[in-house]
FIZA-440566 format. One record per residue (C-alpha): x, y, z; residue number from 1. Coordinates in nm, 2 decimals. Layout:
# FIZA-440566
<<X; Y; Z>; NUM>
...
This chain:
# FIZA-440566
<<-0.02; -0.01; 0.01>; 1>
<<0.15; 0.34; -0.10>; 2>
<<0.08; 0.61; 0.16>; 3>
<<0.23; 0.90; -0.06>; 4>
<<0.02; 1.20; -0.17>; 5>
<<-0.03; 1.25; -0.52>; 6>
<<0.22; 1.54; -0.49>; 7>
<<0.49; 1.32; -0.35>; 8>
<<0.42; 1.07; -0.64>; 9>
<<0.46; 1.35; -0.91>; 10>
<<0.78; 1.48; -0.77>; 11>
<<1.09; 1.39; -0.95>; 12>
<<0.90; 1.32; -1.26>; 13>
<<0.99; 1.64; -1.45>; 14>
<<0.81; 1.97; -1.46>; 15>
<<0.49; 2.06; -1.64>; 16>
<<0.63; 2.41; -1.73>; 17>
<<0.74; 2.33; -2.07>; 18>
<<0.45; 2.20; -2.19>; 19>
<<0.29; 2.53; -2.29>; 20>
<<0.60; 2.65; -2.47>; 21>
<<0.58; 2.30; -2.67>; 22>
<<0.21; 2.37; -2.76>; 23>
<<0.27; 2.71; -2.85>; 24>
<<0.57; 2.64; -3.08>; 25>
<<0.37; 2.36; -3.26>; 26>
<<0.11; 2.63; -3.34>; 27>
<<0.34; 2.90; -3.45>; 28>
<<0.54; 2.66; -3.67>; 29>
<<0.24; 2.52; -3.82>; 30>
<<0.11; 2.88; -3.93>; 31>
<<0.46; 2.98; -4.05>; 32>
<<0.46; 2.67; -4.26>; 33>
<<0.12; 2.76; -4.41>; 34>
<<0.26; 3.06; -4.58>; 35>
<<0.61; 2.92; -4.64>; 36>
<<0.43; 2.63; -4.83>; 37>
<<0.25; 2.82; -5.05>; 38>
<<0.57; 3.00; -5.15>; 39>
<<0.75; 2.65; -5.17>; 40>
<<0.46; 2.54; -5.42>; 41>
<<0.56; 2.82; -5.65>; 42>
<<0.92; 2.72; -5.63>; 43>
<<0.84; 2.36; -5.71>; 44>
<<0.61; 2.47; -6.01>; 45>
<<0.92; 2.66; -6.14>; 46>
<<1.13; 2.32; -6.10>; 47>
<<0.94; 2.18; -6.37>; 48>
<<0.97; 2.46; -6.62>; 49>
<<1.32; 2.60; -6.56>; 50>
<<1.69; 2.48; -6.64>; 51>
<<1.94; 2.45; -6.37>; 52>
<<2.09; 2.79; -6.42>; 53>
<<1.74; 2.96; -6.40>; 54>
<<1.66; 2.76; -6.08>; 55>
<<2.02; 2.87; -5.93>; 56>
<<1.96; 3.23; -6.04>; 57>
<<1.62; 3.24; -5.87>; 58>
<<1.76; 3.06; -5.55>; 59>
<<2.06; 3.30; -5.53>; 60>
<<1.83; 3.58; -5.45>; 61>
<<1.84; 3.66; -5.10>; 62>
<<1.46; 3.65; -5.03>; 63>
<<1.42; 3.32; -5.20>; 64>
<<1.73; 3.16; -5.02>; 65>
<<1.60; 3.28; -4.70>; 66>
<<1.26; 3.15; -4.73>; 67>
<<1.38; 2.80; -4.84>; 68>
<<1.61; 2.77; -4.56>; 69>
<<1.34; 2.90; -4.31>; 70>
<<1.11; 2.64; -4.46>; 71>
<<1.37; 2.36; -4.40>; 72>
<<1.44; 2.44; -4.06>; 73>
<<1.08; 2.52; -3.97>; 74>
<<0.94; 2.22; -4.12>; 75>
<<1.20; 1.99; -3.94>; 76>
<<1.13; 2.15; -3.60>; 77>
<<0.77; 2.13; -3.65>; 78>
<<0.79; 1.75; -3.74>; 79>
<<1.02; 1.69; -3.44>; 80>
<<0.78; 1.85; -3.22>; 81>
<<0.49; 1.63; -3.34>; 82>
<<0.67; 1.31; -3.32>; 83>
<<0.78; 1.40; -2.97>; 84>
<<0.43; 1.45; -2.87>; 85>
<<0.33; 1.12; -3.03>; 86>
<<0.62; 0.93; -2.85>; 87>
<<0.55; 1.07; -2.52>; 88>
<<0.17; 1.01; -2.54>; 89>
<<0.17; 0.64; -2.67>; 90>
<<0.51; 0.47; -2.53>; 91>
<<0.52; 0.38; -2.17>; 92>
<<0.87; 0.27; -2.11>; 93>
<<1.05; 0.60; -1.99>; 94>
<<1.38; 0.47; -2.13>; 95>
<<1.27; 0.42; -2.47>; 96>
<<1.10; 0.77; -2.46>; 97>
<<1.40; 0.93; -2.39>; 98>
<<1.62; 0.75; -2.66>; 99>
<<1.36; 0.80; -2.93>; 100>
<<1.33; 1.17; -2.86>; 101>
<<1.69; 1.23; -2.86>; 102>
<<1.71; 1.01; -3.18>; 103>
<<1.44; 1.20; -3.35>; 104>
<<1.58; 1.54; -3.25>; 105>
<<1.94; 1.45; -3.36>; 106>
<<1.79; 1.30; -3.70>; 107>
<<1.58; 1.59; -3.76>; 108>
<<1.88; 1.84; -3.68>; 109>
<<2.12; 1.66; -3.90>; 110>
<<1.87; 1.66; -4.19>; 111>
<<1.81; 2.03; -4.16>; 112>
<<2.18; 2.10; -4.16>; 113>
<<2.22; 1.87; -4.46>; 114>
<<1.93; 2.09; -4.62>; 115>
<<2.12; 2.42; -4.53>; 116>
<<2.45; 2.29; -4.66>; 117>
<<2.31; 2.15; -5.00>; 118>
<<2.11; 2.47; -5.06>; 119>
<<2.43; 2.66; -5.00>; 120>
<<2.63; 2.45; -5.23>; 121>
<<2.37; 2.50; -5.51>; 122>
<<2.37; 2.87; -5.45>; 123>
<<2.74; 2.91; -5.47>; 124>
<<2.83; 2.64; -5.72>; 125>
<<3.01; 2.76; -6.03>; 126>
<<2.84; 2.71; -6.37>; 127>
């Protein structure tokens, strides 16, 4: 029989302070992705009808370059937040939650950095 109070049982299990920030970041990134995705659709439409030099010229423009990089980082961050919520809600072993959340964060960070590197390589490539 456990004589501990609910507060004593909850102590040491982490703080509930970050939940609100997590919720807000999901909403903010979702709204940002709406606008960035409309821009990305225009970019993809140009991919079908343009040559590589034309796409490169379009991508080198500061606004387009910034929007593409922003879409990559916001998109991967939003996806990582969503997968974190799914893992926290549907997995019970605490060690597995921690391992998967760290793995997802590292995988998405690595993929976002690769997107940045390859976008820069296209923008500065010769010819």
